N, CA, C and O atoms as a DFTB+ gen file, in Angstrom:
756 C
 N C O
     1  1      33.838     -17.759      -3.682
     2  2      32.712     -18.143      -2.849
     3  2      31.901     -19.213      -3.413
     4  3      31.518     -19.032      -4.569
     5  1      31.578     -20.248      -2.851
     6  2      30.837     -21.375      -3.307
     7  2      29.516     -20.897      -3.914
     8  3      28.982     -19.864      -3.509
     9  1      28.963     -21.687      -4.933
    10  2      27.762     -21.281      -5.632
    11  2      26.583     -21.084      -4.711
    12  3      25.929     -20.045      -4.793
    13  1      26.245     -22.114      -3.753
    14  2      25.158     -21.927      -2.919
    15  2      25.190     -20.620      -2.094
    16  3      24.225     -19.858      -2.028
    17  1      26.283     -20.434      -1.516
    18  2      26.528     -19.116      -0.739
    19  2      26.287     -17.895      -1.606
    20  3      25.654     -16.941      -1.154
    21  1      26.734     -17.897      -2.739
    22  2      26.691     -16.716      -3.668
    23  2      25.070     -16.462      -4.042
    24  3      24.511     -15.366      -4.000
    25  1      24.447     -17.752      -4.421
    26  2      23.132     -17.661      -4.652
    27  2      22.261     -17.181      -3.516
    28  3      21.357     -16.389      -3.781
    29  1      22.440     -17.571      -2.328
    30  2      21.669     -17.072      -1.197
    31  2      22.066     -15.703      -0.846
    32  3      21.208     -14.961      -0.368
    33  1      23.301     -15.266      -1.033
    34  2      23.578     -13.755      -0.883
    35  2      22.754     -12.891      -1.881
    36  3      22.099     -11.917      -1.510
    37  1      22.827     -13.296      -3.129
    38  2      22.150     -12.532      -4.154
    39  2      20.598     -12.525      -3.955
    40  3      19.922     -11.520      -4.171
    41  1      20.105     -13.666      -3.547
    42  2      18.691     -13.777      -3.320
    43  2      18.240     -12.827      -2.178
    44  3      17.212     -12.151      -2.196
    45  1      19.300     -12.882      -1.034
    46  2      18.865     -11.960       0.184
    47  2      18.976     -10.561      -0.326
    48  3      18.126      -9.747       0.033
    49  1      19.965     -10.193      -1.149
    50  2      20.129      -8.805      -1.550
    51  2      18.978      -8.316      -2.326
    52  3      18.523      -7.175      -2.237
    53  1      18.522      -9.275      -3.114
    54  2      17.260      -8.950      -3.915
    55  2      16.069      -8.572      -3.180
    56  3      15.391      -7.578      -3.439
    57  1      15.823      -9.474      -2.178
    58  2      14.744      -9.391      -1.318
    59  2      14.787      -8.154      -0.360
    60  3      13.755      -7.506      -0.185
    61  1      15.966      -7.809       0.269
    62  2      16.350      -6.636       0.964
    63  2      16.002      -5.413       0.228
    64  3      15.459      -4.465       0.794
    65  1      16.300      -5.413      -1.012
    66  2      16.197      -4.131      -1.848
    67  2      14.712      -3.916      -2.125
    68  3      14.239      -2.782      -2.046
    69  1      13.966      -4.964      -2.445
    70  2      12.496      -4.756      -2.931
    71  2      11.437      -4.634      -1.840
    72  3      10.474      -3.884      -1.996
    73  1      11.602      -5.350      -0.758
    74  2      10.721      -5.616       0.221
    75  2      10.574      -4.269       1.075
    76  3       9.445      -3.782       1.130
    77  1      11.539      -3.677       1.691
    78  2      11.319      -2.593       2.482
    79  2      10.492      -1.481       1.719
    80  3       9.780      -0.721       2.376
    81  1      10.569      -1.377       0.418
    82  2      10.031      -0.273      -0.251
    83  2       8.374      -0.424      -0.298
    84  3       7.617       0.508      -0.570
    85  1       7.990      -1.687      -0.002
    86  2       6.574      -1.941      -0.056
    87  2       5.902      -2.452       1.211
    88  3       4.737      -2.847       1.187
    89  1       6.609      -2.443       2.270
    90  2       6.001      -3.128       3.430
    91  2       6.007      -2.104       4.510
    92  3       6.881      -1.238       4.553
    93  1       4.931      -2.198       5.484
    94  2       4.873      -1.371       6.555
    95  2       5.478      -2.005       7.810
    96  3       5.498      -3.233       7.895
    97  1       5.956      -1.262       8.758
    98  2       6.589      -1.759       9.993
    99  2       5.537      -1.519      11.105
   100  3       5.908      -1.390      12.272
   101  1       4.178      -1.455      10.746
   102  2       3.268      -1.202      11.742
   103  2       2.537      -2.580      12.198
   104  3       2.621      -3.646      11.588
   105  1       1.881      -2.373      13.267
   106  2       1.359      -3.546      13.817
   107  2       0.164      -3.271      14.825
   108  3       0.481      -2.719      15.879
   109  1      -1.004      -3.548      14.654
   110  2      -2.085      -3.240      15.357
   111  2      -2.346      -1.647      15.431
   112  3      -2.803      -1.126      16.448
   113  1      -2.046      -0.986      14.375
   114  2      -2.117       0.469      14.313
   115  2      -0.835       0.903      13.847
   116  3      -0.051       0.066      13.401
   117  1      -0.510       2.208      13.902
   118  2       0.714       2.857      13.406
   119  2       1.935       2.395      14.297
   120  3       1.801       2.298      15.517
   121  1       3.077       2.126      13.691
   122  2       4.250       1.856      14.560
   123  2       4.569       2.957      15.559
   124  3       5.227       2.700      16.567
   125  1       4.148       4.092      15.318
   126  2       4.583       5.312      16.283
   127  2       3.434       5.508      17.170
   128  3       3.506       6.480      17.922
   129  1       2.317       4.721      17.230
   130  2       1.226       4.847      18.226
   131  2       0.119       5.629      17.574
   132  3       0.324       6.394      16.632
   133  1      -1.160       5.394      18.152
   134  2      -2.305       5.878      17.537
   135  2      -2.231       7.459      17.828
   136  3      -1.724       7.871      18.872
   137  1      -2.741       8.287      16.893
   138  2      -2.888       9.567      16.862
   139  2      -4.345      10.003      16.642
   140  3      -5.136       9.293      16.021
   141  1      -4.684      11.224      17.184
   142  2      -6.022      11.639      17.035
   143  2      -5.944      13.141      16.428
   144  3      -4.987      13.872      16.684
   145  1      -6.984      13.529      15.634
   146  2      -7.018      14.752      15.020
   147  2      -8.363      15.148      14.546
   148  3      -9.289      14.340      14.611
   149  1      -8.538      16.389      14.055
   150  2      -9.731      16.869      13.499
   151  2      -9.426      17.587      12.194
   152  3      -8.287      17.999      11.971
   153  1     -10.401      17.742      11.345
   154  2     -10.233      18.444      10.187
   155  2     -10.727      17.588       8.898
   156  3     -11.711      16.872       9.082
   157  1     -10.174      17.596       7.700
   158  2     -10.622      17.031       6.573
   159  2      -9.598      16.257       5.954
   160  3      -9.914      15.725       4.890
   161  1      -8.398      16.067       6.397
   162  2      -7.337      15.451       5.817
   163  2      -6.760      14.281       6.471
   164  3      -6.605      14.397       7.686
   165  1      -6.388      13.114       5.903
   166  2      -5.528      12.100       6.495
   167  2      -4.546      11.807       5.608
   168  3      -4.840      11.562       4.438
   169  1      -3.261      11.794       6.043
   170  2      -2.097      11.520       5.170
   171  2      -1.639      10.093       5.399
   172  3      -1.655       9.560       6.508
   173  1      -1.249       9.532       4.337
   174  2      -0.636       8.124       4.382
   175  2       0.776       8.384       4.214
   176  3       1.288       8.635       3.123
   177  1       1.432       8.314       5.377
   178  2       2.870       8.753       5.705
   179  2       3.561       7.772       6.526
   180  3       3.067       7.326       7.562
   181  1       4.798       7.402       6.036
   182  2       5.619       6.440       6.732
   183  2       4.856       5.220       7.120
   184  3       5.018       4.696       8.222
   185  1       4.057       4.779       6.257
   186  2       3.138       3.641       6.251
   187  2       2.253       3.492       7.406
   188  3       2.052       2.447       8.026
   189  1       1.643       4.878       7.677
   190  2       0.824       5.129       8.693
   191  2      -0.341       6.061       8.154
   192  3      -0.124       6.911       7.290
   193  1      -1.517       5.862       8.684
   194  2      -2.563       6.873       8.507
   195  2      -2.359       8.077       9.638
   196  3      -2.369       7.818      10.842
   197  1      -2.213       9.137       9.226
   198  2      -1.958      10.318      10.114
   199  2      -3.020      11.494      10.012
   200  3      -2.939      12.218       9.019
   201  1      -3.873      11.711      10.824
   202  2      -3.968      11.085      12.178
   203  2      -4.687       9.655      11.985
   204  3      -5.389       9.433      10.998
   205  1      -4.474       8.753      12.945
   206  2      -5.098       7.374      12.695
   207  2      -6.417       7.511      13.160
   208  3      -7.144       6.595      12.776
   209  1      -7.059       8.516      13.993
   210  2      -8.486       8.601      14.237
   211  2      -8.695      10.008      13.934
   212  3      -8.035      10.864      14.522
   213  1      -9.643      10.337      12.982
   214  2     -10.001      11.720      12.642
   215  2     -11.465      11.883      13.055
   216  3     -12.344      11.073      12.761
   217  1     -11.647      12.999      13.760
   218  2     -12.893      13.593      14.071
   219  2     -13.392      14.441      12.988
   220  3     -12.657      15.315      12.528
   221  1     -14.658      14.247      12.508
   222  2     -15.219      15.145      11.434
   223  2     -16.723      15.290      11.742
   224  3     -17.315      14.537      12.515
   225  1     -17.309      16.337      11.065
   226  2     -18.567      16.707      11.252
   227  2     -19.437      16.037      10.125
   228  3     -18.893      15.821       9.042
   229  1     -20.735      15.699      10.312
   230  2     -21.551      15.072       9.235
   231  2     -21.563      15.920       7.943
   232  3     -21.716      17.141       7.946
   233  1     -21.391      15.181       6.863
   234  2     -21.301      15.920       5.517
   235  2     -19.922      16.278       5.103
   236  3     -19.707      16.752       3.987
   237  1     -18.953      16.060       5.995
   238  2     -17.527      16.494       5.573
   239  2     -17.039      15.528       4.493
   240  3     -17.411      14.357       4.411
   241  1     -16.226      16.087       3.725
   242  2     -15.558      15.435       2.720
   243  2     -14.046      15.276       3.187
   244  3     -13.358      16.288       3.323
   245  1     -13.510      13.972       3.441
   246  2     -12.214      13.773       3.876
   247  2     -11.296      13.316       2.814
   248  3     -11.625      12.425       2.030
   249  1     -10.169      13.898       2.775
   250  2      -9.212      13.642       1.601
   251  2      -8.078      12.814       2.266
   252  3      -7.464      13.207       3.258
   253  1      -7.868      11.705       1.674
   254  2      -6.799      10.812       1.988
   255  2      -5.626      11.053       1.006
   256  3      -5.815      10.877      -0.197
   257  1      -4.559      11.406       1.425
   258  2      -3.337      11.826       0.554
   259  2      -2.176      10.858       0.705
   260  3      -1.737      10.708       1.846
   261  1      -1.695      10.272      -0.159
   262  2      -0.619       9.342      -0.045
   263  2       0.678      10.070      -0.387
   264  3       1.043      10.347      -1.530
   265  1       1.399      10.375       0.864
   266  2       2.705      11.079       0.688
   267  2       3.898      10.145       0.754
   268  3       5.035      10.618       0.779
   269  1       3.673       8.776       0.786
   270  2       4.770       7.916       0.794
   271  2       5.107       7.540      -0.660
   272  3       4.299       7.722      -1.572
   273  1       6.323       7.012      -0.842
   274  2       6.880       6.752      -2.121
   275  2       6.385       5.388      -2.597
   276  3       6.984       4.820      -3.510
   277  1       5.367       4.864      -2.044
   278  2       4.839       3.558      -2.620
   279  2       3.276       3.534      -2.440
   280  3       2.708       4.439      -1.830
   281  1       2.657       2.561      -2.943
   282  2       1.179       2.555      -3.035
   283  2       0.621       2.137      -1.860
   284  3       1.184       1.315      -1.137
   285  1      -0.625       2.717      -1.562
   286  2      -1.445       2.278      -0.382
   287  2      -2.948       2.050      -0.891
   288  3      -3.239       2.368      -2.044
   289  1      -3.820       1.544      -0.099
   290  2      -5.308       1.721      -0.436
   291  2      -6.031       2.100       0.985
   292  3      -5.445       2.055       2.067
   293  1      -7.246       2.436       0.828
   294  2      -8.025       2.823       1.968
   295  2      -9.370       1.906       1.904
   296  3     -10.335       2.326       1.266
   297  1      -9.415       0.896       2.442
   298  2     -10.337      -0.111       2.424
   299  2     -11.213      -0.129       3.694
   300  3     -10.863      -0.581       4.785
   301  1     -12.436       0.444       3.383
   302  2     -13.539       0.323       4.541
   303  2     -14.615      -0.508       4.210
   304  3     -14.700      -0.963       3.070
   305  1     -15.445      -0.759       5.069
   306  2     -16.629      -1.636       4.847
   307  2     -17.595      -1.017       3.928
   308  3     -18.429      -0.246       4.404
   309  1     -17.581      -1.267       2.649
   310  2     -18.501      -0.803       1.677
   311  2     -18.117       0.598       1.116
   312  3     -18.891       1.278       0.442
   313  1     -16.957       0.939       1.428
   314  2     -16.478       2.321       0.837
   315  2     -14.955       2.304       0.750
   316  3     -14.274       1.442       1.307
   317  1     -14.513       3.194       0.101
   318  2     -13.049       3.350      -0.005
   319  2     -12.439       2.995      -1.388
   320  3     -13.144       2.969      -2.397
   321  1     -11.127       2.726      -1.407
   322  2     -10.360       2.476      -2.704
   323  2      -9.653       1.166      -2.444
   324  3      -8.666       1.093      -1.712
   325  1     -10.220       0.080      -3.099
   326  2      -9.618      -1.187      -2.986
   327  2      -8.359      -1.439      -3.806
   328  3      -7.471      -2.248      -3.537
   329  1      -8.425      -0.616      -4.849
   330  2      -7.344      -0.562      -5.721
   331  2      -6.118       0.250      -5.104
   332  3      -6.037       0.315      -3.878
   333  1      -5.285       0.793      -5.803
   334  2      -4.108       1.500      -5.204
   335  2      -4.308       3.004      -5.294
   336  3      -4.883       3.536      -6.243
   337  1      -3.827       3.627      -4.308
   338  2      -3.610       5.081      -4.326
   339  2      -2.150       5.256      -4.393
   340  3      -1.417       5.047      -3.426
   341  1      -1.737       5.646      -5.558
   342  2      -0.358       5.874      -5.868
   343  2       0.265       7.026      -5.146
   344  3      -0.460       7.861      -4.606
   345  1       1.511       7.115      -5.108
   346  2       2.248       8.226      -4.440
   347  2       1.761       9.538      -5.011
   348  3       1.597       9.639      -6.227
   349  1       1.518      10.562      -4.180
   350  2       1.021      11.831      -4.667
   351  2      -0.403      11.913      -4.944
   352  3      -0.914      13.028      -5.043
   353  1      -1.226      10.678      -5.106
   354  2      -2.638      10.646      -5.273
   355  2      -3.506      11.060      -4.094
   356  3      -2.997      11.196      -2.981
   357  1      -4.818      11.265      -4.311
   358  2      -5.792      11.635      -3.262
   359  2      -6.925      10.722      -3.516
   360  3      -7.148      10.228      -4.621
   361  1      -7.652      10.509      -2.431
   362  2      -8.864       9.914      -2.475
   363  2      -9.975      10.722      -1.587
   364  3      -9.797      10.919      -0.385
   365  1     -10.960      11.104      -2.179
   366  2     -11.969      12.071      -1.472
   367  2     -13.151      11.277      -1.047
   368  3     -13.731      10.629      -1.917
   369  1     -13.562      11.245       0.119
   370  2     -14.805      10.400       0.520
   371  2     -15.714      11.378       1.374
   372  3     -15.196      12.031       2.279
   373  1     -16.915      11.472       1.124
   374  2     -17.999      12.176       1.796
   375  2     -18.636      11.375       2.860
   376  3     -19.084      10.275       2.536
   377  1     -18.738      11.757       4.048
   378  2     -19.380      10.934       5.224
   379  2     -20.579      11.781       5.689
   380  3     -20.480      12.801       6.371
   381  1     -21.734      11.233       5.235
   382  2     -22.891      11.975       5.760
   383  2     -23.524      11.551       6.936
   384  3     -24.174      12.384       7.568
   385  1     -23.440      10.336       7.358
   386  2     -24.162       9.826       8.527
   387  2     -23.075       9.770       9.614
   388  3     -21.888       9.562       9.362
   389  1     -23.610       9.986      10.917
   390  2     -22.844       9.974      12.084
   391  2     -22.344       8.509      12.333
   392  3     -23.019       7.561      11.929
   393  1     -21.273       8.342      12.935
   394  2     -20.779       6.901      13.132
   395  2     -19.361       6.970      13.164
   396  3     -18.687       8.000      13.152
   397  1     -18.894       5.611      13.212
   398  2     -17.451       5.391      13.311
   399  2     -17.139       4.503      11.917
   400  3     -17.803       3.501      11.650
   401  1     -16.136       4.952      11.131
   402  2     -15.936       4.467       9.973
   403  2     -14.518       3.800      10.074
   404  3     -13.555       4.522       9.816
   405  1     -14.303       2.528      10.415
   406  2     -13.007       2.017      10.313
   407  2     -12.496       1.718       9.072
   408  3     -13.312       1.380       8.215
   409  1     -11.143       1.772       8.736
   410  2     -10.473       1.313       7.427
   411  2      -9.130       0.823       7.596
   412  3      -8.555       0.925       8.680
   413  1      -8.623       0.317       6.626
   414  2      -7.266      -0.254       6.762
   415  2      -6.541      -0.235       5.339
   416  3      -7.273      -0.187       4.350
   417  1      -5.327      -0.266       5.183
   418  2      -4.543      -0.525       3.889
   419  2      -4.241      -1.992       3.964
   420  3      -3.416      -2.501       4.723
   421  1      -5.019      -2.636       3.069
   422  2      -4.778      -4.082       2.882
   423  2      -3.420      -4.490       2.385
   424  3      -3.038      -5.653       2.514
   425  1      -2.686      -3.567       1.823
   426  2      -1.257      -3.842       1.459
   427  2      -0.277      -3.917       2.462
   428  3       0.774      -4.536       2.297
   429  1      -0.610      -3.231       3.642
   430  2       0.465      -3.188       4.724
   431  2      -0.485      -3.434       6.040
   432  3      -1.244      -2.621       6.567
   433  1      -0.229      -4.753       6.404
   434  2      -0.920      -5.330       7.698
   435  2      -0.542      -4.448       8.857
   436  3       0.642      -4.204       9.089
   437  1      -1.606      -3.922       9.653
   438  2      -1.546      -3.121      10.860
   439  2      -1.650      -1.658      10.449
   440  3      -1.633      -0.838      11.368
   441  1      -1.749      -1.240       9.270
   442  2      -1.897       0.104       8.902
   443  2      -3.366       0.352       8.929
   444  3      -4.051      -0.053       7.990
   445  1      -3.927       1.016       9.981
   446  2      -5.246       1.139      10.267
   447  2      -5.782       2.547      10.638
   448  3      -4.935       3.341      11.048
   449  1      -6.918       2.921      10.562
   450  2      -7.437       4.053      11.024
   451  2      -8.983       4.066      11.103
   452  3      -9.638       3.055      10.849
   453  1      -9.564       5.282      11.475
   454  2     -10.983       5.533      11.653
   455  2     -11.294       6.865      11.467
   456  3     -10.510       7.768      11.761
   457  1     -12.553       7.069      10.928
   458  2     -13.093       8.524      10.921
   459  2     -14.337       8.500      11.835
   460  3     -15.258       7.721      11.589
   461  1     -14.374       9.308      12.845
   462  2     -15.465       9.386      13.796
   463  2     -16.213      10.533      13.274
   464  3     -15.741      11.668      13.344
   465  1     -17.427      10.275      12.722
   466  2     -18.409      11.421      12.216
   467  2     -19.223      11.812      13.337
   468  3     -19.742      10.927      14.017
   469  1     -19.413      13.122      13.637
   470  2     -20.292      13.577      14.724
   471  2     -19.780      13.048      15.996
   472  3     -18.576      13.041      16.253
   473  1     -20.681      12.606      16.793
   474  2     -20.375      12.016      18.112
   475  2     -20.128      10.590      18.117
   476  3     -19.858       9.968      19.145
   477  1     -20.228      10.032      16.872
   478  2     -19.849       8.597      16.765
   479  2     -20.923       7.580      17.016
   480  3     -20.713       6.367      16.990
   481  1     -22.140       8.164      17.272
   482  2     -23.240       7.219      17.821
   483  2     -24.225       6.790      16.650
   484  3     -25.249       6.155      16.906
   485  1     -23.853       7.187      15.256
   486  2     -24.679       6.836      14.249
   487  2     -24.388       5.354      13.782
   488  3     -23.764       4.590      14.519
   489  1     -24.841       4.975      12.578
   490  2     -24.782       3.630      12.126
   491  2     -23.311       3.305      11.527
   492  3     -22.922       2.149      11.357
   493  1     -22.593       4.372      11.249
   494  2     -21.267       4.085      10.821
   495  2     -21.273       3.383       9.619
   496  3     -21.951       3.850       8.704
   497  1     -20.562       2.205       9.414
   498  2     -20.205       1.453       8.312
   499  2     -21.562       0.780       7.745
   500  3     -21.665       0.246       6.641
   501  1     -22.600       0.912       8.732
   502  2     -23.930       0.387       8.265
   503  2     -24.553       1.358       7.373
   504  3     -25.548       1.026       6.729
   505  1     -24.123       2.377       7.290
   506  2     -24.936       3.556       6.208
   507  2     -24.079       3.558       4.964
   508  3     -22.940       3.093       4.918
   509  1     -24.710       4.111       3.980
   510  2     -24.197       4.250       2.713
   511  2     -23.335       5.582       2.726
   512  3     -23.812       6.671       3.045
   513  1     -22.140       5.402       2.383
   514  2     -21.143       6.564       2.196
   515  2     -20.932       6.779       0.829
   516  3     -20.595       5.913       0.021
   517  1     -21.164       8.090       0.573
   518  2     -21.046       8.499      -1.023
   519  2     -19.734       9.244      -1.223
   520  3     -19.447      10.246      -0.569
   521  1     -18.933       8.699      -2.179
   522  2     -17.681       9.253      -2.583
   523  2     -17.898      10.485      -3.408
   524  3     -18.976      10.811      -3.906
   525  1     -16.766      11.138      -3.502
   526  2     -16.837      12.365      -4.458
   527  2     -17.128      11.944      -5.809
   528  3     -16.559      10.979      -6.320
   529  1     -18.077      12.705      -6.454
   530  2     -18.544      12.238      -7.742
   531  2     -19.316      11.117      -7.970
   532  3     -19.435      10.692      -9.119
   533  1     -19.948      10.491      -6.879
   534  2     -20.753       9.360      -7.027
   535  2     -22.229       9.748      -6.936
   536  3     -22.507      10.784      -6.333
   537  1     -23.193       9.013      -7.478
   538  2     -24.542       9.264      -7.589
   539  2     -25.062       8.416      -6.292
   540  3     -24.918       7.199      -6.175
   541  1     -25.647       9.214      -5.405
   542  2     -26.216       8.520      -4.077
   543  2     -27.413       7.699      -4.504
   544  3     -27.772       6.815      -3.726
   545  1     -27.952       7.835      -5.417
   546  2     -29.224       7.006      -5.738
   547  2     -28.835       5.581      -6.458
   548  3     -29.583       4.604      -6.409
   549  1     -27.619       5.588      -7.107
   550  2     -27.184       4.359      -7.824
   551  2     -26.784       3.209      -6.958
   552  3     -26.119       3.450      -5.950
   553  1     -27.131       1.949      -7.259
   554  2     -26.697       0.850      -6.432
   555  2     -25.269       0.827      -6.213
   556  3     -24.566       1.327      -7.091
   557  1     -24.696       0.306      -5.138
   558  2     -23.225       0.410      -4.792
   559  2     -22.454      -0.267      -5.868
   560  3     -21.353       0.209      -6.142
   561  1     -22.871      -1.302      -6.511
   562  2     -22.189      -2.051      -7.537
   563  2     -21.776      -1.224      -8.747
   564  3     -20.750      -1.480      -9.377
   565  1     -22.691      -0.114      -9.089
   566  2     -22.396       0.762     -10.175
   567  2     -21.848       2.031      -9.810
   568  3     -21.781       2.903     -10.675
   569  1     -21.409       2.275      -8.540
   570  2     -20.735       3.529      -8.145
   571  2     -19.314       3.653      -8.666
   572  3     -18.510       2.730      -8.532
   573  1     -19.018       4.766      -9.243
   574  2     -17.547       4.868      -9.575
   575  2     -16.682       4.974      -8.512
   576  3     -17.122       5.348      -7.425
   577  1     -15.376       4.668      -8.673
   578  2     -14.447       4.871      -7.570
   579  2     -14.324       6.337      -7.175
   580  3     -14.463       7.221      -8.021
   581  1     -14.066       6.599      -5.904
   582  2     -13.893       7.826      -5.285
   583  2     -12.445       8.161      -5.210
   584  3     -11.934       8.334      -4.104
   585  1     -11.737       8.266      -6.315
   586  2     -10.300       8.381      -6.315
   587  2      -9.890       9.236      -7.455
   588  3     -10.607       9.387      -8.443
   589  1      -8.659       9.827      -7.300
   590  2      -7.955      10.485      -8.384
   591  2      -6.660       9.639      -8.875
   592  3      -5.854      10.084      -9.692
   593  1      -6.578       8.500      -8.335
   594  2      -5.351       7.645      -8.465
   595  2      -5.047       7.241      -9.831
   596  3      -5.951       6.752     -10.509
   597  1      -4.001       7.373     -10.263
   598  2      -3.495       6.858     -11.688
   599  2      -3.371       5.448     -11.673
   600  3      -3.459       4.793     -12.712
   601  1      -3.167       4.927     -10.541
   602  2      -2.791       3.423     -10.470
   603  2      -1.569       2.967     -11.105
   604  3      -1.449       1.774     -11.382
   605  1      -0.598       3.852     -11.378
   606  2       0.628       3.451     -11.991
   607  2       1.752       3.126     -10.826
   608  3       2.920       2.884     -11.130
   609  1       1.366       3.142      -9.712
   610  2       2.431       3.157      -8.610
   611  2       3.274       1.756      -8.640
   612  3       4.376       1.622      -8.108
   613  1       2.595       0.770      -9.329
   614  2       3.391      -0.639      -9.283
   615  2       4.394      -0.644     -10.326
   616  3       5.193      -1.581     -10.321
   617  1       4.484       0.242     -11.216
   618  2       5.423       0.181     -12.355
   619  2       6.828       0.140     -11.940
   620  3       7.538      -0.786     -12.332
   621  1       7.322       1.119     -11.133
   622  2       8.751       1.069     -10.705
   623  2       9.141      -0.033      -9.787
   624  3      10.272      -0.492      -9.946
   625  1       8.429      -0.505      -8.904
   626  2       8.927      -1.742      -8.235
   627  2       8.965      -2.891      -8.998
   628  3       9.847      -3.724      -8.792
   629  1       7.999      -3.073      -9.984
   630  2       8.051      -4.156     -10.985
   631  2       9.245      -3.986     -11.927
   632  3       9.865      -4.998     -12.252
   633  1       9.601      -2.841     -12.370
   634  2      10.685      -2.771     -13.236
   635  2      12.082      -3.025     -12.388
   636  3      13.056      -3.525     -12.950
   637  1      12.104      -2.691     -11.170
   638  2      13.279      -2.897     -10.423
   639  2      13.557      -4.414     -10.107
   640  3      14.680      -4.917     -10.079
   641  1      12.289      -5.115      -9.858
   642  2      12.345      -6.454      -9.600
   643  2      12.695      -7.198     -10.993
   644  3      13.362      -8.231     -10.953
   645  1      12.299      -6.734     -12.075
   646  2      12.677      -7.358     -13.294
   647  2      14.112      -7.299     -13.535
   648  3      14.785      -8.286     -13.833
   649  1      14.593      -6.040     -13.389
   650  2      16.106      -5.789     -13.729
   651  2      16.995      -6.668     -12.625
   652  3      18.024      -7.246     -12.975
   653  1      16.577      -6.705     -11.478
   654  2      17.339      -7.561     -10.502
   655  2      17.213      -8.956     -10.808
   656  3      18.225      -9.643     -10.673
   657  1      16.113      -9.517     -11.210
   658  2      15.880     -10.885     -11.639
   659  2      16.711     -11.220     -12.828
   660  3      17.407     -12.233     -12.769
   661  1      16.718     -10.474     -13.917
   662  2      17.531     -10.614     -15.205
   663  2      19.032     -10.539     -14.677
   664  3      19.787     -11.426     -15.075
   665  1      19.470      -9.695     -13.932
   666  2      20.840      -9.511     -13.422
   667  2      21.226     -10.822     -12.712
   668  3      22.267     -11.406     -13.013
   669  1      20.459     -11.240     -11.850
   670  2      20.613     -12.495     -11.044
   671  2      20.910     -13.731     -12.006
   672  3      21.846     -14.511     -11.831
   673  1      19.985     -13.803     -13.046
   674  2      19.885     -14.921     -13.950
   675  2      21.269     -14.911     -14.722
   676  3      21.983     -15.909     -14.821
   677  1      21.549     -13.729     -15.232
   678  2      22.835     -13.637     -16.102
   679  2      24.029     -13.870     -15.188
   680  3      25.028     -14.358     -15.717
   681  1      24.064     -13.584     -13.869
   682  2      25.267     -13.796     -12.991
   683  2      25.318     -15.295     -12.720
   684  3      26.392     -15.896     -12.716
   685  1      24.118     -15.912     -12.488
   686  2      24.253     -17.447     -12.203
   687  2      24.638     -18.135     -13.465
   688  3      25.386     -19.111     -13.398
   689  1      24.193     -17.712     -14.603
   690  2      24.609     -18.324     -15.814
   691  2      26.082     -18.284     -15.976
   692  3      26.744     -19.278     -16.276
   693  1      26.590     -17.064     -15.762
   694  2      28.049     -16.867     -15.949
   695  2      28.832     -17.763     -15.026
   696  3      29.839     -18.329     -15.452
   697  1      28.420     -17.924     -13.767
   698  2      29.094     -18.771     -12.760
   699  2      29.046     -20.259     -13.318
   700  3      30.075     -20.932     -13.372
   701  1      27.944     -20.693     -13.687
   702  2      27.795     -22.077     -14.253
   703  2      28.831     -22.329     -15.396
   704  3      29.613     -23.278     -15.441
   705  1      28.703     -21.292     -16.340
   706  2      29.595     -21.470     -17.447
   707  2      31.088     -21.617     -17.020
   708  3      31.845     -22.493     -17.440
   709  1      31.435     -20.548     -16.043
   710  2      32.807     -20.720     -15.503
   711  2      33.234     -21.963     -14.903
   712  3      34.372     -22.392     -15.092
   713  1      32.302     -22.620     -14.124
   714  2      32.504     -23.918     -13.566
   715  2      32.596     -25.053     -14.509
   716  3      33.322     -26.019     -14.273
   717  1      31.852     -24.947     -15.599
   718  2      31.956     -26.060     -16.587
   719  2      33.450     -25.899     -17.342
   720  3      34.159     -26.879     -17.570
   721  1      33.775     -24.714     -17.647
   722  2      35.149     -24.527     -18.198
   723  2      36.194     -25.009     -17.320
   724  3      37.102     -25.632     -17.869
   725  1      36.253     -24.834     -15.972
   726  2      37.111     -25.339     -14.944
   727  2      37.183     -26.868     -14.909
   728  3      38.227     -27.521     -14.895
   729  1      35.944     -27.350     -14.899
   730  2      35.771     -28.759     -14.939
   731  2      36.291     -29.461     -16.277
   732  3      36.755     -30.600     -16.231
   733  1      36.203     -28.781     -17.403
   734  2      36.694     -29.255     -18.704
   735  2      38.118     -29.239     -18.571
   736  3      38.724     -30.226     -18.988
   737  1      38.830     -28.189     -18.007
   738  2      40.207     -28.028     -18.009
   739  2      40.845     -29.089     -17.126
   740  3      41.857     -29.712     -17.448
   741  1      40.181     -29.246     -15.993
   742  2      40.665     -30.350     -14.919
   743  2      40.523     -31.698     -15.580
   744  3      41.414     -32.538     -15.446
   745  1      39.554     -31.911     -16.214
   746  2      39.332     -33.309     -16.931
   747  2      40.276     -33.680     -18.099
   748  3      40.636     -34.823     -18.381
   749  1      40.622     -32.536     -18.734
   750  2      41.676     -32.626     -19.913
   751  2      43.080     -32.591     -19.456
   752  3      43.961     -32.850     -20.276
   753  1      43.382     -32.300     -18.245
   754  2      44.804     -32.256     -17.824
   755  2      45.384     -33.538     -17.304
   756  3      46.558     -33.580     -16.936
């Protein structure tokens, strides 16, 4: 196989191996359609927030659970976890004021959801939302993150990408060396 084709094949195989593990196939909401629910739990599952719209009472603490094998985040307007919520980790947020609190995973475009607190008529994202373990009197800039995330979910994909990159480099070097040997044999003959 000529070198340019082999290089393109190896590059495509590398991308095809790494990218699906970290990208969502959602667009404008979850790829399986919007869902509604009540309670106190939202799962990050199959690159979707489930339910995508959760109805809750004022004062409810909502737990976001990442059941996917890759990282997500829960990014709201002035609340949430902008870092990563690793697989198996949870994020707990308390919503005191009525309103609609929209959020998204900024790592996966189209992965969106909302929490409707009470009848949804309150200020929503205009109000201060206090995460679990936060001091309601402290300025927002000094609030601790409301997460139990270990933040180590990037390690496995990075290691895989590194191993694939090193393997690709060695493979290409071997091909170049073999071609130089052939050229030397042809030139000497």
